C-alpha positions as CSV (number, residue, x, y, z in Angstrom):
1,M,-26.1,-18.7,-7.6
2,E,-27.5,-20.5,-4.4
3,N,-27.8,-19.2,-1.3
4,D,-25.8,-19.4,2.1
5,S,-26.1,-23.4,2.0
6,E,-23.6,-23.2,-0.7
7,L,-21.3,-20.9,1.5
8,R,-21.7,-22.9,4.5
9,Q,-20.8,-26.3,2.3
10,A,-17.5,-24.4,1.4
11,E,-16.8,-23.4,4.7
12,F,-16.9,-27.2,6.1
13,I,-14.9,-28.2,3.2
14,L,-12.3,-25.7,3.9
15,N,-12.5,-26.5,8.0
16,A,-11.8,-30.3,7.0
17,L,-8.7,-29.3,4.9
18,V,-6.7,-29.0,8.9
19,W,-7.6,-32.7,9.4
20,C,-6.7,-34.0,5.9
21,S,-3.3,-36.0,6.1
22,D,-3.3,-36.8,2.3
23,E,-2.2,-34.6,-0.3
24,N,-4.2,-35.5,-2.9
25,Q,-7.4,-35.7,-0.9
26,Y,-6.6,-32.1,0.4
27,D,-5.9,-30.8,-3.5
28,S,-9.5,-32.5,-4.0
29,L,-11.4,-30.9,-1.1
30,L,-9.5,-27.4,-1.9
31,S,-10.7,-27.6,-5.6
32,M,-14.2,-28.5,-4.2
33,A,-14.1,-25.2,-2.1
34,K,-12.9,-23.0,-4.7
35,K,-15.3,-24.1,-7.3
36,I,-18.1,-23.3,-4.7
37,L,-16.8,-19.8,-4.2
38,E,-15.8,-18.8,-7.3
39,P,-19.4,-17.2,-8.5
40,Y,-19.8,-15.7,-5.1
41,L,-16.1,-14.2,-5.2
42,R,-16.6,-12.7,-8.9
43,V,-19.7,-10.5,-7.1
44,A,-17.7,-9.7,-4.0
45,H,-19.8,-11.6,-1.5
46,P,-18.6,-10.3,2.1
47,R,-18.7,-14.1,3.1
48,A,-17.1,-15.6,0.5
49,L,-14.4,-13.0,0.8
50,W,-14.0,-13.4,4.3
51,L,-13.7,-17.8,3.5
52,K,-11.3,-17.0,0.8
53,S,-8.8,-14.8,3.0
54,G,-8.5,-18.3,5.4
55,M,-7.7,-20.6,2.7
56,P,-4.1,-21.6,2.0
57,N,-1.9,-19.4,-0.6
58,I,-3.4,-20.7,-3.9
59,G,-0.8,-19.4,-6.3
60,E,-0.7,-17.0,-9.1
61,D,-2.3,-19.1,-11.7
62,S,-5.3,-19.5,-9.8
63,T,-8.5,-17.5,-10.8
64,L,-9.4,-17.0,-7.4
65,S,-5.8,-14.9,-6.8
66,E,-7.5,-12.4,-9.5
67,Q,-10.5,-11.8,-7.1
């Protein structure tokens, strides 16, 4: 795992979702954020958990929904 810079990157990506009007781009950005957050969520990193709490509903089939 990297440090705080990866979490900042995920936060910026999630903030960009608000301005995204293209569904494919939205899905791509959300996927990028999930990939960055995944290792942090496995170790219950507080900031990653906070970021996940603000994410759109990601569905039951996602590995992040099990965290």
